[in-house]
C-alpha positions, 0 to 999 in steps of 0.5 A: 515688165515695165516696173522692172525696166524703171528700177533698172533705170532707177537703179542706174541713177542711184549708181551714177548719184553714188559715183558723183558724190564720191567723185566730188569728195574726191575731187578726182572724176572730171566728168562730174557736171556731165554725170549729174546732167545725165541724173537729172535727165533720166529721173525728170522725165516721164517714165514712159519717155525715160523707158522708150529712150533706153529702148532706144539706145539698143539700136543705132539710130541710122546707117551711117553709125554702124559704118562707123570705122577706127580706119582714120585713126589707125592711118595716123597712128600705125605708121609710128609703131615699128618693128624691132628686132634684136640680136645676140650671141649666146654660148651653148652649155658644154656638155661637161659644163660641172665636171670637176675634171674638165674645170680643172683644165678648162676653169669654170667657163668651159668650151661651146659653140656661140650661136646668133639669137634673135627676138622680136618685139614692137615699138613706138616712135615718140618723137620725130628725131627718131626716139623709140620706146620698147620694152626691156625684155625685147632688147635685153642683152642684145648686141645689135638692134634694128628697127623696121619701120611701117613703110618697108625702111630698116635702121641701126638703132642705139640704146640711151636708157633701159630700166628692168624694173619698169620694163622700158627701154629708150631707143634712138635712130640716127638719121637726119629724117623727121619720122612719124611720131605718137603724142602722149595722153594722160593716162591718168585720166583713163577710166575702165570702160574706155575704148582702146587699140592695141597696134603691134606685131604678133607672131611677126605676121606684120603689123596687126589692130586690135581693139577692146576696152580698159578692164582694170586700172592700176594692176599690180602682182602681175609678175613680168617685173617690179613695177605694179601699176599696169593698164589691163586691157582685153585687146588681143596682145600676143607674143610680138606685140610687147613694145607696141602701142596701146591708143586711145580714141584721141589717136595718142599713146595710152600705154605700152603694151608689154604682157599677158596673162596666158597658159597656151601662149596666145591672148586669153583677153587679158593683157597690160600695158605700161601707162603713158605717164610712166613712158613719158617721165622714162624718155624725158629721162634719157632725151635729157641725157641721163643714163638711168632713170632716176626713182625720188627717194621718200625715205619711208617704207609702206605696206598693203593695208589688210582688211583688219586694218581697214575695219579698225580705220573705219574704212570701207574697203582696203585700200592705200598704202600704210607706213611701217618704218620712216627714215630719221631726218629722211624727206617723210620724217621732215614732212611730218609722216608717222609710222601707222599713217594711211595714205590714201592720195598723192597730189589728188590721186587715189592710192589704192597700194603701195605699188600704186604709190611708188608709180606716183611717186615715181611720175612726180619726179625728183625735187617735187612736192609730194601733197599725201592725204593721210588718215593718222590717228582716225583723222584725215590730214595732208602732208607735203613731202619734197621728193629727195634725188636717189642715192649715189652709188661709190666704188667702194659701196659695191663689190663683185666677189671673184675666186672659189667660194660661195660667194663668188659671181655675186655683185654685193652693195652696202644697204642703206635706206635709199637702196632699201627703198629702191629694192622694196625692202624695209627702210632699216634693213641692215646688213650688205645686199645681193644685188646680182648673181651670174649664171653658172657661178658659185654663187649661183650653185649654192643658192644665193639669189639677188635681194638676199641679205648676207648678215654673218659669215664665219662668225663675222658681222657683215656690215660692208660689201668690203667686209666679204671681200677680205673674209674671202682672201683667207680662204678658210676650208669650211664655210658657216654664213647666214642671209635674210631672204624676205625676212626669213633667216637662212642658215648654211654650211659649205666645205 
């Protein structure tokens, strides 16, 4: 039994030693010296003494330890977590919707009843002036947004900024009072296994606190938004917790709870939060008077590294973001980034996948320098890129199509490298892209979706949104058009 225990201690020491070596190489782990001391302590002690120390850690050393509580931390943080009530008026679908006879007299918008719909979520006050962060999906489409504080006071609020891709919205309470607020934690220093608390209003039962640990970092492919860099936690998160606070053990905001993985609708111990560094960037944009969060333009397209690529490059695992296209004259081209380069880190922070790179770029900010560590032709080099502002859209670059045609209700835009990068599309893509499709419109009925690229209509090559506007004016009897959807060419005919 003793030999098995000592083998376990040595194994732990070897794992920690490996972590130290890796951290020394990447210069990312702040506690290297502390870990090195732990290894020396374990390996330098007498085996019996080390075994006894390991056994002692299994039981609390005193009664006082058993009485440790999160209560002081919760008392200081809870007043800054609020309930968010969003109300919207919705029109119920008429039973005659889609009937050609009734549409002839009433048009596409059939008469129907309207009713008030309410949504409940949580929010966090991040500035004493009444700046609140919540999820975009909590307030999306709301006509009125109210905020209820932990002490029972209610205030109307106004929307300063929202971002669907990150699923964040910034609200403001207009009142002269100074409100309790939470400070930010540096979420890039968070590690798997760190203790966290989640505070919110699950199921509308009232403010609730749950505890857990950080289960994983840099999670992507969650499917709740285009954002792909979530903190995963096993702290119980349920419907109504959206927009609530994820706290570290210093009582600072480490993330905004936004989604759960569940088949039953309740918590299964897999919750996701938007990191505080991303939250801070969006809040700063709102407080600076911006009506939208600006993501920097890098002028390149990146793809996931496959296991075959990793093997060819001599990597132990498939990680990083590989460059698949570089826009001529763009920031990446000027910085010396090449197609085929593999990005490993940005400003010293690891990049595990393209979504992680997008997060790192967004939190670095427009106008700043992004120093990339890349593998280029099997050699490691550094590339410094000055991040450019996103494209400025002009009115003549977009068009909302109307009338009786297959594209009616679609918002189209000229596709250029900057817009392609914003939408995670290959930078060299050509054509006109669908940004939005109105619900119940002709475009929706004919299966046209956002992110579709319109290539051709009735034999005419489409290069600008205004091309579509001119073509629909002719009102042809039949429509033949081609779309690019996720790299697949689709052909359709409508009479």
